[in-house]
C-alpha positions as CSV (number, residue, x, y, z in Angstrom):
1,M,151.4,-15.4,-0.7
2,S,149.3,-18.5,0.2
3,K,146.6,-19.4,-2.0
4,L,144.1,-18.7,0.7
5,D,145.8,-15.0,0.8
6,D,145.5,-14.6,-2.8
7,L,141.7,-15.4,-2.5
8,V,141.3,-12.8,0.6
9,V,142.9,-10.4,-1.7
10,K,140.3,-11.0,-4.2
11,F,137.5,-11.1,-1.6
12,A,138.6,-7.6,-0.3
13,K,138.5,-6.2,-3.7
14,D,134.7,-7.7,-4.1
15,L,133.8,-6.0,-0.9
16,E,135.4,-2.5,-1.4
17,S,133.5,-2.4,-4.7
18,L,130.4,-2.4,-2.7
19,D,131.5,0.5,-0.6
20,Q,132.3,-1.9,2.5
21,K,135.1,-1.3,4.7
22,V,137.1,-4.7,5.1
23,D,138.1,-6.3,8.1
24,A,140.8,-8.3,6.6
25,K,141.5,-10.2,9.9
26,L,137.6,-11.1,9.9
27,L,137.5,-11.8,6.0
28,R,140.5,-13.9,6.3
29,A,139.1,-15.7,9.3
30,V,135.6,-16.2,7.5
31,A,137.1,-17.3,4.3
32,K,139.6,-19.9,6.1
33,S,136.1,-21.3,8.0
34,C,134.4,-22.1,4.7
35,G,137.1,-24.9,4.1
36,P,138.1,-26.3,0.7
37,S,134.5,-24.7,-0.9
38,I,136.6,-21.6,-1.8
39,Y,139.0,-23.3,-3.9
40,R,136.3,-24.9,-6.3
41,S,134.8,-22.9,-9.0
42,D,131.1,-24.1,-8.0
43,A,131.3,-24.5,-4.7
44,S,132.9,-21.2,-4.2
45,L,129.6,-19.1,-5.2
46,V,126.4,-19.0,-3.4
47,A,123.4,-19.1,-5.9
48,M,120.7,-17.1,-4.4
49,S,118.4,-17.6,-7.1
50,D,118.2,-21.1,-5.9
51,P,115.7,-21.9,-2.9
52,K,117.4,-24.8,-1.9
53,E,121.0,-22.9,-1.8
54,V,119.2,-20.3,0.4
55,A,117.7,-22.8,2.8
56,R,121.5,-24.5,2.8
57,V,123.0,-21.0,3.9
58,K,120.6,-20.7,6.5
59,K,120.4,-23.9,7.8
60,N,124.3,-24.6,7.8
61,F,125.9,-21.2,8.2
62,C,123.5,-18.7,9.7
63,I,121.8,-21.4,12.2
64,G,124.8,-23.8,12.2
65,R,127.7,-21.6,12.4
66,L,126.4,-18.3,13.7
67,G,124.1,-19.5,16.1
68,L,120.9,-17.8,14.8
69,K,117.1,-19.0,15.3
70,D,115.2,-20.0,12.6
71,T,113.0,-16.7,12.5
72,Q,111.8,-14.0,10.1
73,K,114.8,-11.8,11.4
74,T,117.2,-14.6,10.0
75,D,115.3,-14.5,6.7
76,E,115.3,-10.6,6.8
77,G,118.8,-10.4,7.3
78,I,119.8,-13.0,4.4
79,A,117.6,-10.9,2.1
80,A,119.1,-7.7,3.1
81,V,122.6,-9.2,2.3
82,K,121.5,-10.4,-0.8
83,K,120.1,-7.1,-1.9
84,L,123.6,-5.5,-0.9
85,Y,125.4,-8.0,-2.8
86,K,123.9,-7.7,-6.3
87,K,126.2,-9.4,-8.4
88,N,125.2,-12.5,-10.3
89,R,128.2,-14.5,-9.2
90,K,128.1,-14.0,-5.4
91,L,131.5,-15.3,-3.7
92,R,130.6,-17.2,-0.8
93,A,133.3,-16.3,1.2
94,V,132.0,-12.5,0.8
95,F,128.7,-13.4,1.5
96,Y,129.1,-15.2,4.3
97,Y,131.5,-12.2,5.3
98,L,128.5,-9.9,5.0
99,L,126.4,-12.1,6.9
100,V,128.7,-12.2,9.7
101,K,128.7,-8.2,9.7
102,H,125.2,-7.9,9.3
103,F,124.4,-10.0,12.2
104,R,126.9,-8.7,14.4
105,K,128.6,-12.2,14.7
106,G,132.2,-11.3,14.1
107,S,133.2,-12.3,17.7
108,L,132.5,-16.1,16.8
109,Y,135.7,-15.5,14.6
110,K,138.3,-13.9,17.2
111,D,141.4,-15.7,18.5
């Protein structure tokens, strides 16, 4: 297996621990879209306790990648995913996958 495949297995286990059904194909696509950040220990995590990191997730991922607007609804979605994913060490690919599912933007990752 490739490093990406190994990480996707790890991400799927994390999602399963949250009682989430895993769409393996979507999870792999979201993880792949994260680029090299998922391979670096610090960059592979999302620090939701840091307001600057939350703003980056909103601007770069939610608005930039998912095409959402800078609205209260986007903020509420981020807060809902943060509440669902209560772990201290939030894996970036898992957090992004949960955002994709929350906002129903899986079609952006289809072949």
